[in-house]
N, C-alpha and C positions, 0 to 999 in steps of 0.2 A: 234956471238951473245952468250953471257954468260948466261947459264941457270942452274937451279938446277938439281941434278942427276936424280930425279924421274920424272921430267917434260918430257912428251912425245911429246907434240905439242898441237894443238887446234882442237877440234872436233866439227863438225856441229851438233847442237841439232835437226835439221830437217832431214838431209840425212844421218847422222852418219859417214861421212867421216872424217878421221883423217888427218890433214895437218901439214906439217913442219911449226913451228911458225916463222921461219925466212922469209918465202915467203908468207904465208897467214897472213896478218897483221890485217885485219879487218873482214868483213863479208865473208861468205863461197864463194870461187871462183866458185863453181858449181851451187849452188841454192840460194845464197844470204841470207842463214840462219845465225842465231847467232852462233858465235864460242865460245866454252867453253874450258878453259885450262884443259888438261887431264894429269893424272899421273899414274905411275906404283906403286900402293899402296903396292904391295908385296915387293918392294925394300926399302920402308920407314921403318926405325927402329927408333922409337921415343917412349919414355915412359913418364908417368906422372912425374917420378923422374927426367928425363932429363930436362923437362920444369921447374920443381921446382928449379933446380940449375942455371937457366938462369935469368939474370936481366929482370925485368918486365919494359922495357923501350921503346919499340915500337912494332908495328905490325910485324916487320921483324924478331922477335924472333921465328916466326913460318915458317922460310924460307923453311923447308922441304915440306911444303904444299903451296908454292908459286912458280911462274915460275922462279924468278930471285933470286940469292943469296943476302944476306943482304949487302955484301961488295960492290955490284954494284948498290944498290938501290939509287934512288933520294928521299931522306927522310928529313923531318923536325922533326923527332921523333914523328910522328903521331901514334895514338893508345895508348895502355896501359892506357886507361881512367878509371875513377873511377866507381865502381858499388855501388851505394848509397842505403842503406836500408831505407825504408820509412814506419815506423810502423803505423803512422797515416793513411796513405792511405790504408794499409792492413786492419786496423780496419774498416775503412769506407766501404771497398769493401767486407768485410767478408771472407777474405782469410788468409792463413797462413803467407805469406811473399810477400811484394812488393819491388822490387829493380828498381832503375832507372839507366840505363847505360848512363852515362853523356858524350855524344860525343861533347858537347859544349866546352870541355876542350882541343880539338884538336888545332893545330897551327893557323888555320884561323877560328876556332870557330864552325866547323861542321864536320860530318862524311865524307863529300866529300873529305877530305884530304886523307883518306885511298885509295879511288879509284883513285885519281889523282896521288898519289905517285906511284902506280903500273902502271898506264897508261903512265905517263911521263917517267918512267923508260923504258917502252917498246919503247916509241918514240926514246929515246936515243939509245937503243940497235939496233933499226932499222935504225939508222943513220940520223934521221930527225933533222932539225934545226928550225922548226916552227910548232907549234900546233894550232888547232882551235877547237872550240865547240860552240854550242848554249846551253843556260842554263836558268833556272828560276832565278838564281842569285848566290847561294852559290858555285855551282860547277865551275862557271866561275871565282869567286874569288880564289878558291883553285887552279884551273888550272894555273892561271897567277902567283900565288906564286911558284908553283912547277916548272913552266917553268923558272922563274927567278932563282931559285936555280940551275937548270940544265944549265943555259946559253942559253936557247931557246927563240925565239920570240913567243908571244901568241896573238891569235885573238879571241876575246870573243864577242859573239852576245847575247844580253840580251833583253827581252821585256821591254817596258816602265814601267810596273808595278813592276819591280825589285826594291829592296830597295836601298836607298842612299848609305848605307855602302858597299854593294856589288859592285855597280857601281864605287864608289870612289876607292875602294881598287884594283880593276882590273887595274886602271890607275896608282895607287901608285906603283904597282908591274911592271909597265912599259908595261902593256898589251895594245893592240890596242882594244878599246871598240867601238862596234857598238850597238846603242840602236834603236830597231825597234818601230815605232810609227805610225801605220796605221791611215789614216784620218777617223775621225768620230767614234773612239772607242779606248778602252784600249787594247794595244797589249798583246798577250799571248805567251806562249812558242812556239807554232806552227809558229807564225810569225818570231820569232828569228831563228827557224829551217829552214824555207824557205829561209831566207836571207843568212844563212850559206851555204845551198845547192847551191844557185845561185853563191856564191863566189867560192865554190869548183870546179865549172865547168872550172874556169880559173886559180885558184891558186893551187900550189903544197904544200898544207898544210897537216899535219898529224892529222886526226880527233881523238879527245878523247871523242867522244859522248857516252852516255849511250847505251850499247849493240851494238855499232858500233865497238869500241875497245873491245877485249875480256877480258880486264884486270881490268875494274872498279869494276865489281861485285866480282872479285877475291880478290881485296884489301879489299873490305867491308866485305867479309866473315869472316875476322879476328875478327869482333865483336863477333860472336858466339864462336869462339875459346877462346876468353878472358872471356866471360861471364861464360862459363862452367868451365873453370879452376878457375875463381874467386869464384865460388860456390863449390869449392873443389870437382869437377867432379860430382856433383849432377845435373842432367839435369833438367832445369826448366819445369814446366808444360805448361807454355804459354809465348810467346814473342809477345807483341803487338807493331806493327811497323807502323808509319805514312807513308802511301803508295801513291806515285805518280807514278814514273816510276818503282818502286819496285826493284831497283838494290840491295839494302841492304838486303831485304827480301829473294830474290833468292839466294844471296851469303851466307847468314847465314844458310839457309836450306841446301845448298850444304856442308858447313863446318860441320854441325851436322852429315850429312851422312858420311862424310869422317872420323870423329872421331869414328863413329860406325864401319866403314869398317876396321879401324886400331885396333879395340878392346879396345879403350879407354873409350867408353861409350856403353850402351846397348840400349838406347832409343833415340827418337827424340823429341825436344820440339815442342809443337803445335804452329804453326805460324799463327798470326792473322793480317790481313790487316785492318788498320784504315784509313778512309777517311772522308772528309767533305761531308755532304749531298748536297752541292752545286757543287760537282764534284766527282762523285762516280762510275766510270765505272767498277771498279773491284768488288765492292759490288753488283752492279746491275747484273753483270754476275754470281757472286757466288750465289746470291739468286735465279737466274733463272736456275741454274744448267748447265750453258754453259761452253764450253771449252775456249772461248775467249770473248772479250768484244765488245760492240757496241760503237763507238766513240760518245762522247757528243758534241753537237753543241753549247750549251750555258753553260758557266762556271760562277758560282756566289758564290765565296768564297774569304775570306780575306787571306786564307792560300796559299800563292803563291807557296811554295815549293811542294805542292801536287796538284796544279791546273793543272793536266796533263790529258786532255780530251781524249787522244788517246795513251795510253801507249803501246809501241812497243813490249813488251814482256809479255803481259797479260796471254798468255797460260802458260808461265813458272811460273808466280805468282800463278795462279790458281792451277797448278800442285803441287806447294809447299804447298799450303793450304790443298789440299786433301791428299797428301802423309803424312803430319804431323798431320792429324786430327785436323786442326785448323779451321779458319773461317774468316769472314769479317764483318765489322761493319762501319756504317756511322753515324755521329752525326752533328747537325747544328753548324754553326759558333758560335752562342751565347754560346752553351755548351762548345765548344772548348776553347773560350776565358775565360769563367768562370773557366775552369779546369786549365788554365795557371796561373790565379790569385790565385786559391786555393792551388796549389802546391808550389807557391812562398811564400804564407802566412803561410802554415802549415809545410812545409819541408825546406824552404829557397832555393829551387832550381829554377833556371831561365831557363824556356823553351820558345823558340820561338813559336808563334801561330801555325805554321805548326806542330811542334812536339807535342804540347798539344792535337792534335787530337788523339794521342795514349793514353793520360790520360782519356779524355772523352770517348773514345772508350772502354777502360778497365772498366770504371764505368758502361757503358751500357752493356757490356758483363757479368759483375758480376750481374747486375740487372736481366739479362735474365737467370741466373743460369748456365752460361757457365763454371764458375770456382767453384771448391770445397772448403770447409772450410780449408783444409790443403794445398792447392795449393800454389806454388811459381810462381809469375807473374813478368815478366820482361817488363818494359816499356822503349822503346828506345827514349831518348832525342837526336834527331839527330842534334840539333843546339842550340847555346846559345841564351838566351832571349834578349840580347842587340842587336842582329841583327835587331830586329823589336820592339825596346822598345817603339817607338811612338804609335804603334798599341795597345800594352798592356796598356800603360798609358791612351790612349784615352778611352779604354774600362773600365778602372778603374774609369775614370771620369763619364762615362755614368752610371755605377753602383752606384756611389755615389749620382748622381742626382736623381736616382730612389729610 
């Protein structure tokens, strides 16, 4: 198994045991806790100047802070996405600066590519020839693409509510698609997860599930590394992130702590979880001051990417919000869809409905006085608007009629 010099192995976030990454491939062998890649930061010698001299071409330019070297990565040149200044939004929110980190420019159109690049690389390093996951849609599309790049077979389980684009592209990438559709209702991510678990009892597949593999949040942490470098090492005051499973939020918070550990920055950005009020277990737990969430039994939101009623790592999400002096906010679908149309009209940016939860959430946070007049606010656009163009067009029609 080829790894980077500072990579020590994977550490359980619950029991604290450090394991050899070659043998501990997924959850903790002792307590089934989440495993997190660990590094010897004292051995990492990297400066701002070092990074400035590298091409800004993919997330693997930060290989010292990743488990695997760039030369062995399964990559489609994911990452290195634009940070777009949005002066109209800044003026409307009454803050100093607003930037959108536009992850819709990734190879399959979402930030899921970062996580799957790292996870599929791990699958190859572990000698697997077939991966599997359940997904709300975008991660399944990304996994099938990276499996194709690596020459692996992929098995993707999606709920019925997943978009046509995601279902179609899984098959275009030669992935085996299973769509779960329970009788008498609209299937959710949990149904896809149950179908995957049933299959894993008999199939020798390599899971690349959120927080089952230790490497998806590790790939997504590179979003924070890029944002801070793109801001010329000025740490933003707030990062508003559309939150379902919270993989990217947890990863970004970890990356900011790593930069502080390495002496490249002095502060942490405030991390803010944005959800739909139709599925807001993280916001509910945050408002109640709890350390973990209570699963939601009823999901009522058009935002399929964050329709996660039982996020498996809510304690890590809530820890990140507290450690960074951030927060959590939920807004109704109507406001989320309005925000997607507003940013398309005033800034020209195309955000999928799920991602627009971060825009409407940022407006709500600004209204509450959470941001100061000189603050720099980062909004994560985790996926391209054309993923769910029909939803946006339908809402535009509804607005026109009224």
